C-alpha angles and dihedrals in degrees: 000000000000091000090051091050091051091047092053093043089052091050092048092052093048091049093050091048089058099048127100117240091258092048090051092051090048091049092050091054093041090054088057088061097251121155122246089253093051091048091049092050093048093048094041090238137122120272089236090056089054091049091049091048092052090050090052091047090053092049092049091046092051092048092051092046092051092049092052096048 
């Protein structure tokens, strides 16, 4: 269990290191369970921009995960 926790913590850190400032702000709000619309409103951005940022975050996360495995 501890090894798994360390593995996931390592992945999370590597993902966050590779995000743009906007992507990181989107991710922080998304992790709080906020909707795309609520995130967009808080960040003064368009909902589509939030959607695109989340897609980029997922792609980066998958790439990092595949490189670690």
